[in-house]
C-alpha positions in Angstrom: 48.3 -7.5 9.6 47.5 -4.5 11.8 45.5 -3.0 9.0 43.5 -6.2 8.6 42.9 -6.4 12.4 41.8 -2.8 12.5 39.3 -3.4 9.8 37.9 -6.5 11.5 37.4 -4.5 14.7 35.8 -1.4 13.2 33.9 -3.0 10.3 33.9 -2.3 6.6 33.8 1.5 6.2 32.0 1.1 2.9 29.0 -0.6 4.4 28.9 1.1 7.8 27.6 -0.5 11.0 24.7 -2.9 10.5 21.5 -2.3 12.6 21.1 -4.9 15.4 18.1 -7.2 15.0 15.7 -7.5 17.8 15.0 -10.8 19.4 11.8 -12.6 18.5 10.3 -11.7 21.9 11.2 -8.1 21.5 9.6 -8.0 18.0 6.5 -9.7 19.3 6.1 -7.1 22.1 6.7 -4.3 19.6 3.9 -5.7 17.4 1.6 -5.8 20.5 2.4 -2.2 21.3 1.8 -1.0 17.8 -1.5 -2.7 17.7 -2.6 -1.2 21.0 -1.6 2.3 19.9 -4.8 2.4 17.8 -5.5 -0.4 15.3 -6.8 -2.9 17.8 -9.3 -0.4 19.3 -10.6 0.7 15.9 -11.3 -2.9 14.8 -12.6 -3.8 18.3 -15.0 -0.9 18.5 -16.3 -1.8 15.0 -17.3 -5.3 16.1 -19.3 -4.2 19.1 -22.4 -4.7 17.0 -21.5 -8.4 16.4 -22.0 -9.1 20.0 -25.4 -7.4 19.9 -26.4 -9.6 16.9 -25.3 -12.7 18.7 -27.4 -11.6 21.7 -30.5 -11.1 19.5 -30.3 -14.6 18.0 -29.9 -16.2 21.4 -26.2 -17.2 21.2 -24.2 -17.1 24.4 -21.5 -14.4 24.8 -18.7 -17.1 24.5 -20.1 -18.1 21.1 -20.0 -14.5 19.9 -16.4 -14.1 21.0 -15.5 -17.4 19.4 -17.0 -16.3 16.1 -14.6 -13.3 16.1 -11.6 -15.5 16.8 -12.5 -18.2 14.2 -14.2 -16.2 11.4 -12.3 -12.9 11.9 -14.3 -11.0 9.4 -17.2 -8.9 10.6 -19.1 -9.0 7.3 -19.0 -12.8 7.4 -20.2 -12.7 11.1 -23.1 -10.5 10.0 -24.0 -13.1 7.4 -23.8 -15.8 10.1 -26.1 -14.2 12.6 -28.4 -12.8 9.9 -28.7 -16.3 8.5 -29.3 -17.8 11.9 -32.0 -15.3 12.6 -33.7 -16.1 9.3 -33.5 -19.9 10.0 -31.0 -20.7 7.2 -29.3 -24.1 7.2 -25.8 -24.2 8.7 -24.2 -25.9 5.6 -25.5 -23.2 3.4 -24.3 -20.5 5.8 -20.8 -22.1 5.8 -20.6 -22.0 2.0 -21.8 -18.3 1.9 -19.3 -17.3 4.6 -16.5 -19.0 2.7 -17.4 -17.3 -0.5 -17.6 -13.9 1.2 -14.0 -14.4 2.4 -12.6 -15.0 -1.0 -11.6 -11.3 -1.0 -8.8 -12.2 1.4 -7.0 -14.4 -1.1 -5.3 -11.5 -2.9 -4.3 -10.0 0.4 -2.8 -13.3 1.5 -0.9 -13.7 -1.8 0.6 -10.2 -1.4 1.5 -10.6 2.3 2.9 -14.2 2.6 6.1 -13.5 0.7 7.1 -11.0 3.4 6.6 -13.6 6.1 7.7 -16.8 4.5 10.9 -18.2 5.8 12.9 -21.4 4.9 11.6 -24.4 6.7 8.1 -23.1 7.3 5.4 -25.8 7.2 2.0 -25.7 5.7 0.3 -25.5 9.1 2.3 -22.3 10.1 1.4 -20.7 6.7 -2.2 -21.5 7.2 -2.1 -19.9 10.7 -0.5 -16.8 9.2 -3.3 -16.6 6.6 -6.0 -16.9 9.2 -5.0 -13.6 10.8 -5.1 -11.7 7.6 -7.9 -9.1 7.6 -8.2 -5.5 6.4 -6.4 -3.8 9.2 -3.7 -6.5 9.8 -3.0 -6.6 6.1 -2.7 -2.8 5.5 -0.6 -2.3 8.7 1.7 -5.3 7.8 2.3 -4.1 4.3 3.2 -0.7 5.7 5.5 -1.8 8.5 7.0 -5.2 7.5 9.1 -4.3 4.4 11.3 -2.0 6.5 12.0 -4.6 9.1 14.7 -7.3 9.1 13.3 -10.6 7.6 13.9 -12.5 10.8 11.8 -10.1 12.9 8.8 -10.0 10.7 7.0 -13.2 11.8 7.2 -12.5 15.5 6.1 -8.9 15.0 3.2 -10.0 12.8 2.0 -12.5 15.4 2.3 -9.9 18.2 0.3 -7.4 16.1 -2.3 -9.8 14.8 -2.9 -11.7 18.1 -3.4 -8.4 20.0 -5.8 -7.1 17.4 -7.9 -10.2 17.3 -7.8 -10.6 21.1 -9.0 -7.0 21.7 -11.7 -7.5 19.1 -12.9 -10.7 20.7 -13.1 -9.0 24.1 -15.1 -6.0 22.7 -17.4 -8.5 20.9 -18.2 -9.8 24.3 -18.7 -6.3 25.6 -21.1 -5.6 22.8 -23.1 -8.7 23.8 -23.7 -7.3 27.2 -24.4 -3.8 25.9 -27.0 -5.1 23.4 -29.9 -2.7 23.3 -28.2 0.1 25.1 -26.0 1.5 22.3 -27.9 4.2 20.3 -28.3 3.2 16.6 -26.4 6.3 15.2 -23.5 5.5 17.5 -23.4 1.9 16.5 -23.4 2.9 12.8 -20.6 5.3 13.5 -18.5 2.7 15.2 -18.9 0.3 12.2 -17.8 3.1 9.9 -14.5 3.4 11.9 -12.9 0.5 10.0 -13.2 1.8 6.4 -12.1 5.2 7.6 -9.0 3.8 9.3 -8.4 1.5 6.3 -8.4 4.5 4.0 -6.1 6.5 6.2 -3.7 3.5 6.5 -3.6 3.0 2.7 -3.0 6.7 2.1 -0.1 6.7 4.7 1.5 3.7 3.0 1.1 5.0 -0.6 4.5 5.8 -2.1 4.1 5.4 -5.9 1.8 6.7 -8.6 0.3 3.2 -8.9 -0.6 3.3 -5.1 -2.4 6.6 -5.4 -4.0 5.6 -8.7 -5.5 2.5 -7.0 -6.9 4.5 -4.1 -8.4 7.3 -6.4 -9.8 4.8 -8.9 -11.4 2.8 -6.1 -13.2 5.9 -4.8 -14.2 7.0 -8.3 -15.4 3.6 -9.7 -17.2 2.1 -6.6 -20.3 4.2 -6.9 -20.3 3.8 -10.7 -20.3 0.0 -10.5 -22.8 0.0 -7.6 -25.2 1.9 -10.0 -24.5 -0.3 -13.0 -24.4 -3.8 -11.6 -25.7 -3.5 -8.0 -24.3 -4.3 -4.6 -23.5 -7.9 -5.1 -20.6 -7.6 -7.5 -19.7 -3.9 -7.4 -16.6 -4.3 -5.2 -15.3 -7.2 -7.3 -15.7 -5.1 -10.5 -14.1 -2.1 -8.8 -11.1 -4.1 -7.7 -10.7 -5.8 -11.0 -11.0 -2.7 -13.2 -9.4 -0.2 -10.9 -6.6 -2.5 -9.8 -5.7 -3.5 -13.3 -5.7 0.2 -14.4 -3.5 1.2 -11.5 -1.1 -1.7 -12.3 -0.9 -0.5 -15.9 -0.3 3.1 -14.9 2.5 2.0 -12.6 4.0 -0.2 -15.2 4.0 2.6 -17.8 5.6 4.9 -15.3 8.4 2.4 -14.6 8.9 1.9 -18.3 9.3 5.6 -18.9 12.2 5.9 -16.4 
C-alpha cells in the first residue's frame, strides 16, 4: 500500500514528469508574440505596395486593407488591382484570383492534420484554411509538431491573426505612402517574403528529403522558366522537384 501510494505521489519513474500544457489563452498570446518577433513585420512590409496599387486605381484605404484580410495573398491582390486598372470584368477577376490561389491547397492538406481536433465543424476548418499563406504555413509546420495537440489551434490563431492584422495595417500605411516610397526600396520590400520563406524552410529542414526539395526547387525553377515560360514554371518545378524529393526520402527510409 505504501509503495503504491508513493508511486501515485511521485509519478511513474519510467515516464518521468509530463510537461504541463498551457491554457488556450496562453498559447494564443504565445502565437501573437512569436508573430510579432519578426514574421508579421516581414509579411506586412511586403504588402506596402498593395496599398499603393489600391491608391492608384482609386480604391479607398479601407478597401485596400479589406483586400488583405479577405484575399490574404499579395500575388492575388496584384491581379485584382492590375485587372481593375485594365478594366477587367469582376467575375473574370474572381475566377483568376481563385485559380491563382490553388497553390495553397497542398499547404492546407499538409497543415490541417496538425490542427484538426475531434468535434471540429466544417466552418472552423474553413476558417483555419483561410489563414494559410506562405509565412503562416512554414512557421506552423516548424513550430506546431513540437507542441501538445490541445495548444496548437489557439497558438495558430494567435500567430495567424497577428500576422494578417499587421499586414492589413501596413497595407493601409502603404496606401497613404503611395508615390513617396522609392521604386528600388519598394522592390526590396517585396523581396523580403521569399527571402524569409527560404530561411524558414531551411531552419525547419531535418531530413534528406527536406533539403532535396529546397535544392531541387532552386535548381529547377530557372530551367522550367526557360523551357515553358512564367505561367507554369512554378507548377512544373513543384511537381517534378517535389516528386523527386519524395522518392529520395522514401529510398533513404527504405535503406535503413
